[in-house]
Backbone as CSV, one residue per row, in Angstrom:
resi,resn,N_x,N_y,N_z,CA_x,CA_y,CA_z,C_x,C_y,C_z
1,MET,16.033,-22.107,8.666,15.169,-21.211,7.929,14.082,-20.687,8.868
2,LEU,13.789,-19.403,8.772,12.778,-18.763,9.596,11.382,-19.158,9.140
3,ASN,10.540,-19.460,10.097,9.128,-19.682,9.825,8.412,-18.368,10.133
4,LEU,8.177,-17.555,9.108,7.561,-16.241,9.296,6.177,-16.340,9.925
5,ALA,5.513,-17.472,9.745,4.189,-17.655,10.355,4.288,-17.679,11.879
6,ALA,5.463,-18.027,12.420,5.642,-18.094,13.869,5.991,-16.735,14.480
7,VAL,6.321,-15.757,13.657,6.657,-14.414,14.122,5.365,-13.674,14.452
8,PRO,5.314,-12.924,15.574,4.098,-12.161,15.859,3.892,-11.031,14.844
9,TRP,2.807,-11.086,14.119,2.502,-10.092,13.078,1.678,-8.946,13.644
10,THR,1.882,-7.784,13.072,0.959,-6.673,13.247,0.101,-6.637,12.001
11,TRP,-1.186,-6.792,12.165,-2.135,-6.677,11.052,-3.160,-5.634,11.469
12,LEU,-3.782,-5.029,10.506,-4.642,-3.878,10.762,-6.075,-4.113,10.302
13,ARG,-7.011,-3.459,10.945,-8.386,-3.386,10.431,-8.400,-2.147,9.537
14,GLN,-8.301,-2.369,8.264,-8.094,-1.289,7.299,-9.401,-0.578,6.980
15,VAL,-9.313,0.771,6.907,-10.509,1.587,6.781,-10.433,2.603,5.642
16,HIS,-9.448,2.480,4.776,-9.305,3.380,3.624,-9.136,4.835,4.053
17,ARG,-8.261,5.049,5.007,-7.940,6.385,5.499,-6.413,6.552,5.525
18,ALA,-5.913,7.450,6.371,-4.467,7.717,6.403,-3.860,7.519,7.783
19,ARG,-4.529,6.778,8.658,-3.976,6.558,9.999,-2.812,5.579,9.927
20,VAL,-1.712,5.958,10.588,-0.496,5.145,10.659,-0.255,4.799,12.124
21,VAL,0.017,3.530,12.412,0.333,3.130,13.783,1.824,2.860,13.910
22,LEU,2.354,3.137,15.107,3.745,2.870,15.436,3.816,1.551,16.183
23,VAL,4.551,0.605,15.623,4.715,-0.713,16.233,6.015,-0.689,17.033
24,GLU,5.878,-0.763,18.371,7.045,-0.646,19.246,7.556,-1.983,19.768
25,GLU,6.787,-3.045,19.539,7.256,-4.391,19.853,6.557,-5.365,18.912
26,PRO,7.209,-6.492,18.602,6.617,-7.428,17.653,5.185,-7.812,18.029
27,GLY,4.290,-7.668,17.062,2.894,-8.050,17.249,2.018,-6.992,17.874
28,SER,2.589,-5.870,18.324,1.732,-4.844,18.919,0.874,-4.189,17.840
29,CYS,-0.171,-3.546,18.267,-1.142,-2.870,17.389,-1.954,-3.844,16.543
30,ARG,-1.916,-5.105,16.883,-2.672,-6.124,16.151,-4.155,-5.790,16.156
31,GLY,-4.756,-5.704,14.973,-6.186,-5.471,14.849,-6.616,-4.030,15.033
32,VAL,-5.659,-3.111,15.121,-5.983,-1.695,15.282,-6.548,-1.151,13.971
33,GLU,-7.476,-0.215,14.073,-8.070,0.400,12.889,-7.092,1.421,12.312
34,ALA,-6.488,1.080,11.184,-5.494,1.934,10.519,-5.216,1.354,9.138
35,ASP,-4.518,2.110,8.309,-4.155,1.626,6.978,-2.657,1.558,6.743
36,ALA,-1.870,1.842,7.777,-0.418,1.755,7.638,0.206,1.524,9.001
37,ALA,1.401,0.933,8.975,2.160,0.695,10.202,3.630,0.952,9.911
38,VAL,4.340,1.436,10.923,5.782,1.672,10.810,6.464,1.114,12.050
39,THR,7.749,0.771,11.896,8.519,0.267,13.033,10.008,0.422,12.780
40,ARG,10.755,0.397,13.861,12.202,0.198,13.795,12.570,-0.912,14.775
41,CYS,11.564,-1.638,15.212,11.703,-2.692,16.214,12.195,-4.000,15.580
42,PRO,13.335,-4.523,16.026,13.787,-5.821,15.518,12.767,-6.915,15.812
43,GLY,12.557,-7.799,14.856,11.635,-8.915,15.005,10.198,-8.609,14.642
44,ALA,9.902,-7.364,14.290,8.528,-6.991,13.958,8.177,-7.398,12.529
45,ALA,6.968,-7.897,12.353,6.425,-8.222,11.032,5.166,-7.379,10.849
46,LEU,5.158,-6.547,9.814,4.042,-5.649,9.532,3.290,-6.180,8.321
47,ALA,1.965,-6.287,8.424,1.180,-6.854,7.331,0.031,-5.937,6.934
48,VAL,-0.213,-5.875,5.632,-1.442,-5.289,5.108,-2.105,-6.345,4.249
49,LEU,-3.435,-6.320,4.238,-4.222,-7.269,3.465,-4.873,-6.522,2.314
50,THR,-4.783,-7.084,1.122,-5.358,-6.432,-0.053,-5.988,-7.453,-0.980
51,ALA,-6.881,-6.958,-1.815,-7.411,-7.730,-2.938,-7.089,-6.939,-4.200
52,ASP,-7.634,-5.737,-4.336,-7.357,-4.901,-5.506,-6.614,-3.615,-5.140
53,CYS,-6.694,-3.197,-3.882,-5.932,-2.025,-3.443,-4.435,-2.340,-3.516
54,ALA,-3.631,-1.311,-3.426,-2.187,-1.468,-3.576,-1.497,-1.659,-2.232
55,PRO,-0.757,-2.764,-2.074,0.090,-2.909,-0.896,1.445,-2.253,-1.190
56,VAL,1.888,-1.403,-0.273,3.162,-0.712,-0.451,4.045,-1.045,0.749
57,VAL,5.254,-1.541,0.461,6.251,-1.813,1.496,7.317,-0.743,1.375
58,LEU,7.709,-0.164,2.517,8.691,0.909,2.526,9.820,0.561,3.485
59,ALA,11.037,0.977,3.142,12.193,0.681,3.986,13.234,1.777,3.851
60,SER,14.051,1.893,4.902,15.170,2.829,4.872,16.437,2.113,5.323
61,ARG,17.577,2.678,4.976,18.865,2.096,5.391,19.023,2.090,6.904
62,GLU,18.314,2.971,7.565,18.404,3.062,9.022,17.622,1.965,9.731
63,GLY,16.971,1.078,8.969,16.230,-0.033,9.561,14.792,0.273,9.899
64,VAL,14.276,1.369,9.376,12.874,1.712,9.606,12.048,1.086,8.478
65,LEU,10.977,0.384,8.853,10.090,-0.275,7.886,8.688,0.315,7.975
66,GLY,7.975,0.222,6.869,6.579,0.611,6.858,5.803,-0.205,5.848
67,VAL,4.509,-0.325,6.072,3.601,-0.917,5.094,2.377,-0.011,5.017
68,ALA,1.814,0.077,3.822,0.607,0.885,3.638,-0.368,0.157,2.727
69,HIS,-1.626,0.263,3.078,-2.734,-0.235,2.268,-3.247,0.990,1.511
70,ALA,-2.987,1.036,0.202,-3.274,2.241,-0.580,-4.385,1.985,-1.598
71,GLY,-5.597,2.216,-1.174,-6.732,2.268,-2.094,-6.911,3.713,-2.519
72,TRP,-7.862,3.971,-3.403,-7.986,5.338,-3.902,-8.394,6.305,-2.802
73,ARG,-9.243,5.876,-1.870,-9.654,6.770,-0.786,-8.483,7.062,0.157
74,GLY,-7.714,6.048,0.462,-6.536,6.239,1.309,-5.494,7.127,0.643
75,LEU,-5.332,6.954,-0.666,-4.405,7.828,-1.391,-4.855,9.277,-1.316
76,LEU,-6.146,9.519,-1.519,-6.664,10.888,-1.393,-6.450,11.432,0.017
77,ALA,-6.591,10.575,1.009,-6.423,10.994,2.400,-4.962,11.213,2.774
78,GLY,-4.031,10.679,1.960,-2.606,10.879,2.220,-1.915,9.756,2.954
79,VAL,-2.399,8.509,2.819,-1.813,7.390,3.557,-0.338,7.175,3.233
80,VAL,0.058,7.313,1.980,1.464,7.096,1.625,2.340,8.182,2.238
81,GLU,1.931,9.429,2.098,2.700,10.540,2.643,2.798,10.451,4.166
82,ALA,1.698,10.058,4.823,1.691,9.917,6.277,2.618,8.798,6.730
83,THR,2.683,7.722,5.953,3.567,6.610,6.293,5.026,7.037,6.191
84,VAL,5.371,7.716,5.110,6.752,8.192,4.945,7.100,9.189,6.055
85,ALA,6.187,10.088,6.387,6.440,11.058,7.461,6.664,10.347,8.797
86,ALA,5.867,9.309,9.084,6.030,8.555,10.326,7.371,7.827,10.345
87,MET,7.804,7.329,9.201,9.114,6.687,9.119,10.227,7.701,9.376
88,ARG,10.100,8.873,8.806,11.114,9.910,9.013,11.168,10.340,10.483
89,ALA,10.020,10.343,11.141,9.991,10.674,12.569,10.745,9.632,13.400
90,LEU,10.891,8.424,12.859,11.650,7.363,13.527,13.122,7.361,13.125
91,GLY,13.531,8.306,12.274,14.935,8.404,11.892,15.261,7.935,10.493
92,ALA,14.262,7.627,9.689,14.532,7.197,8.309,15.058,8.370,7.495
93,GLY,16.049,8.093,6.672,16.542,9.084,5.712,15.857,8.842,4.382
94,ASP,16.605,8.303,3.429,16.015,7.946,2.141,15.067,6.762,2.331
95,VAL,13.887,6.871,1.759,12.888,5.811,1.869,12.656,5.227,0.479
96,SER,12.770,3.903,0.394,12.515,3.172,-0.849,11.231,2.372,-0.682
97,ALA,10.517,2.183,-1.787,9.226,1.494,-1.726,9.097,0.439,-2.808
98,ALA,8.291,-0.568,-2.510,7.928,-1.610,-3.470,6.411,-1.702,-3.513
99,LEU,5.884,-1.832,-4.719,4.443,-1.927,-4.948,4.093,-3.374,-5.263
100,GLY,3.147,-3.917,-4.528,2.732,-5.295,-4.732,1.583,-5.411,-5.720
101,PRO,1.028,-6.606,-5.854,-0.094,-6.846,-6.765,-1.299,-5.970,-6.433
102,CYS,-1.872,-5.372,-7.469,-3.063,-4.532,-7.312,-3.778,-4.465,-8.656
103,VAL,-4.977,-3.890,-8.658,-5.702,-3.741,-9.915,-4.963,-2.732,-10.792
104,ARG,-4.920,-3.004,-12.071,-4.220,-2.134,-13.021,-5.253,-1.389,-13.865
105,PRO,-4.853,-0.299,-14.529,-5.826,0.588,-15.175,-6.706,-0.068,-16.235
106,HIS,-6.197,-1.052,-16.960,-7.017,-1.676,-18.006,-8.243,-2.379,-17.435
107,ALA,-8.212,-2.640,-16.100,-9.300,-3.362,-15.445,-9.938,-2.555,-14.317
108,TYR,-9.753,-1.244,-14.332,-10.222,-0.425,-13.221,-11.035,0.774,-13.697
109,PRO,-12.242,0.537,-14.282,-13.095,1.660,-14.666,-13.425,2.491,-13.434
110,PHE,-13.530,3.804,-13.652,-13.636,4.705,-12.522,-14.602,5.827,-12.846
111,SER,-15.347,6.293,-11.861,-16.300,7.378,-12.110,-15.551,8.680,-12.394
112,ALA,-16.099,9.473,-13.294,-15.463,10.740,-13.679,-15.276,11.688,-12.498
113,PRO,-16.269,11.876,-11.617,-16.060,12.800,-10.492,-14.938,12.352,-9.541
114,ASP,-14.878,11.044,-9.247,-13.823,10.546,-8.364,-12.462,10.633,-9.041
115,LEU,-12.418,10.328,-10.330,-11.158,10.415,-11.064,-10.663,11.862,-11.101
116,GLU,-11.588,12.790,-11.240,-11.212,14.209,-11.256,-10.565,14.629,-9.932
117,MET,-11.088,14.117,-8.808,-10.482,14.420,-7.502,-9.053,13.901,-7.430
118,LEU,-8.848,12.702,-7.950,-7.505,12.119,-7.934,-6.567,12.868,-8.878
119,GLU,-7.080,13.294,-10.034,-6.265,14.096,-10.953,-5.891,15.436,-10.324
120,ASP,-6.829,16.055,-9.628,-6.538,17.315,-8.953,-5.443,17.125,-7.904
121,ARG,-5.456,15.999,-7.241,-4.495,15.718,-6.163,-3.142,15.265,-6.698
122,PHE,-3.138,14.381,-7.723,-1.895,13.738,-8.161,-1.479,14.058,-9.594
123,GLY,-2.294,14.772,-10.328,-1.944,15.121,-11.701,-2.614,14.223,-12.723
124,PRO,-2.546,14.626,-13.997,-3.257,13.904,-15.065,-2.714,12.504,-15.342
125,GLY,-1.531,12.180,-14.855,-0.950,10.859,-15.095,-1.691,9.717,-14.441
126,VAL,-2.630,10.014,-13.544,-3.383,8.940,-12.887,-4.613,8.533,-13.691
127,ALA,-4.962,9.339,-14.689,-6.123,9.030,-15.532,-5.706,8.109,-16.660
128,ALA,-6.531,7.117,-16.918,-6.245,6.140,-17.973,-7.566,5.725,-18.621
129,ARG,-7.484,4.738,-19.485,-8.666,4.128,-20.107,-8.623,2.633,-19.841
130,ASP,-9.788,2.060,-19.574,-9.845,0.617,-19.389,-9.937,-0.074,-20.739
131,GLU,-10.084,-1.386,-20.725,-10.132,-2.153,-21.982,-11.296,-1.752,-22.864
132,GLY,-12.364,-1.239,-22.280,-13.522,-0.807,-23.056,-13.474,0.653,-23.475
133,GLY,-12.384,1.337,-23.158,-12.236,2.736,-23.526,-12.860,3.712,-22.543
134,HIS,-13.314,3.222,-21.383,-13.931,4.082,-20.370,-12.857,4.680,-19.453
135,ALA,-13.213,5.764,-18.786,-12.301,6.381,-17.817,-11.884,5.348,-16.784
136,ALA,-10.598,5.362,-16.453,-10.057,4.399,-15.501,-9.004,5.077,-14.636
137,LEU,-8.781,4.492,-13.464,-7.736,4.968,-12.573,-6.501,4.112,-12.750
138,ASP,-5.361,4.758,-12.904,-4.069,4.067,-12.888,-3.578,4.110,-11.443
139,LEU,-3.970,3.103,-10.674,-3.632,3.049,-9.256,-2.120,3.064,-9.025
140,PRO,-1.323,2.278,-9.773,0.125,2.365,-9.582,0.679,3.771,-9.841
141,ALA,0.138,4.483,-10.829,0.596,5.853,-11.085,0.259,6.768,-9.916
142,ALA,-0.896,6.555,-9.284,-1.269,7.359,-8.120,-0.341,7.071,-6.941
143,VAL,0.022,5.794,-6.749,0.977,5.445,-5.692,2.319,6.108,-5.971
144,ARG,2.789,6.033,-7.223,4.070,6.679,-7.582,4.023,8.176,-7.312
145,ALA,2.917,8.828,-7.674,2.785,10.264,-7.450,2.809,10.585,-5.956
146,ALA,2.143,9.778,-5.151,2.144,9.996,-3.702,3.544,9.793,-3.128
147,LEU,4.246,8.776,-3.601,5.628,8.554,-3.152,6.520,9.723,-3.542
148,ASP,6.368,10.195,-4.778,7.148,11.364,-5.226,6.874,12.559,-4.319
149,GLU,5.607,12.799,-4.035,5.221,13.924,-3.183,5.844,13.803,-1.795
150,ALA,5.972,12.563,-1.302,6.532,12.314,0.024,8.055,12.282,0.013
151,GLY,8.658,12.324,-1.170,10.113,12.267,-1.255,10.665,10.865,-1.113
152,ALA,9.877,9.856,-1.473,10.308,8.461,-1.432,10.420,7.936,-2.862
153,ALA,11.202,6.884,-3.039,11.448,6.343,-4.373,10.817,4.967,-4.539
154,LEU,10.039,4.794,-5.608,9.526,3.471,-5.955,10.649,2.724,-6.665
155,VAL,11.121,1.639,-6.062,12.250,0.897,-6.622,11.839,-0.464,-7.179
156,ALA,10.601,-0.902,-6.885,10.137,-2.194,-7.397,8.616,-2.171,-7.539
157,ASP,8.142,-2.817,-8.598,6.710,-2.943,-8.858,6.485,-4.365,-9.343
158,SER,5.615,-5.094,-8.652,5.357,-6.488,-9.030,4.821,-6.595,-10.448
159,GLY,4.113,-5.557,-10.920,3.514,-5.584,-12.245,2.292,-6.477,-12.358
160,VAL,1.867,-7.080,-11.252,0.755,-8.036,-11.267,-0.574,-7.298,-11.137
161,CYS,-1.518,-7.645,-12.006,-2.888,-7.133,-11.914,-3.734,-8.183,-11.201
162,THR,-4.262,-7.827,-10.036,-5.071,-8.771,-9.272,-6.340,-9.167,-10.022
163,HIS,-6.880,-8.263,-10.814,-8.084,-8.543,-11.598,-7.835,-9.661,-12.599
164,CYS,-6.651,-9.699,-13.167,-6.331,-10.660,-14.232,-5.692,-11.950,-13.731
165,SER,-5.122,-11.923,-12.534,-4.365,-13.060,-12.018,-5.270,-14.070,-11.323
166,ALA,-5.172,-15.324,-11.739,-5.912,-16.398,-11.075,-5.261,-16.765,-9.745
167,GLU,-4.052,-16.269,-9.495,-3.319,-16.588,-8.271,-3.500,-15.545,-7.174
168,HIS,-4.287,-14.509,-7.433,-4.489,-13.436,-6.457,-5.983,-13.193,-6.264
169,TRP,-6.334,-12.747,-5.046,-7.711,-12.394,-4.756,-8.058,-11.095,-5.471
170,SER,-9.299,-10.986,-5.947,-9.783,-9.752,-6.555,-11.270,-9.599,-6.279
171,TRP,-11.611,-8.541,-5.578,-13.019,-8.255,-5.348,-13.683,-7.831,-6.653
172,ARG,-12.995,-6.994,-7.430,-13.570,-6.455,-8.659,-13.800,-7.532,-9.718
173,ALA,-12.907,-8.482,-9.834,-13.030,-9.503,-10.884,-14.016,-10.609,-10.519
174,ARG,-13.940,-11.087,-9.250,-14.689,-12.278,-8.885,-15.438,-12.164,-7.560
175,ALA,-15.466,-10.978,-6.973,-16.056,-10.769,-5.648,-15.435,-11.699,-4.608
176,ASP,-14.120,-11.946,-4.752,-13.398,-12.784,-3.790,-13.448,-12.143,-2.412
177,ARG,-13.683,-12.947,-1.407,-13.675,-12.447,-0.029,-12.288,-12.588,0.601
178,GLY,-11.425,-13.396,0.010,-10.078,-13.585,0.533,-9.189,-12.388,0.228
179,ARG,-8.084,-12.315,0.925,-7.109,-11.241,0.740,-5.705,-11.829,0.768
180,GLN,-4.791,-11.218,-0.006,-3.406,-11.598,0.116,-2.752,-10.705,1.170
181,ALA,-1.807,-11.276,1.891,-1.061,-10.526,2.898,0.283,-10.134,2.316
182,THR,0.602,-8.870,2.454,1.941,-8.384,2.116,2.603,-8.072,3.450
183,VAL,3.762,-8.702,3.689,4.415,-8.614,4.983,5.817,-8.070,4.829
184,ALA,6.141,-7.076,5.654,7.516,-6.589,5.772,8.021,-7.027,7.145
185,TRP,9.200,-7.598,7.180,9.739,-8.143,8.413,11.125,-7.595,8.655
186,ARG,11.392,-7.176,9.883,12.713,-6.713,10.271,13.329,-7.782,11.158
187,PRO,14.382,-8.453,10.687,14.985,-9.523,11.500,15.429,-9.018,12.867
188,ALA,15.377,-9.918,13.823,15.808,-9.582,15.198,17.316,-9.486,15.269
């Protein structure tokens, strides 16, 4: 059995933007300031760290992998679309994506001006109401809209709300300083 902890990981200093790094050997780009990474390198492990933002893992049949840290600012900046474009530049055809644990709309009250920017960018489907009836962002819907725009398919969604889960870190719920790692690995 593989010990994934022994594999050299690429992890990023995430900045809520749309910069994507190309990982050309296992463990390269470690600690680089970016919100996404792509590779076709065998043995590479790509990681994003999240608490309430959305971790997105992307893959193609051609063996191209990507990970993206998709918070609302990164989504506005185009991080998902940039990740898919970088994968296509490496030879990816159809790109499939999985959405990991993130804050869900019932627990994500959002300011009206910021929500309006996201609605302008991704459509009215990203607007929701939280448990108190206040304006909220449907972060998974925004990720789906960005994937659709990029021509990629969301094929899996964990359905987990980090705000509600005692097993996941959440800045919004408990001001947790910890983060969960979402890792995509391409076997050697």
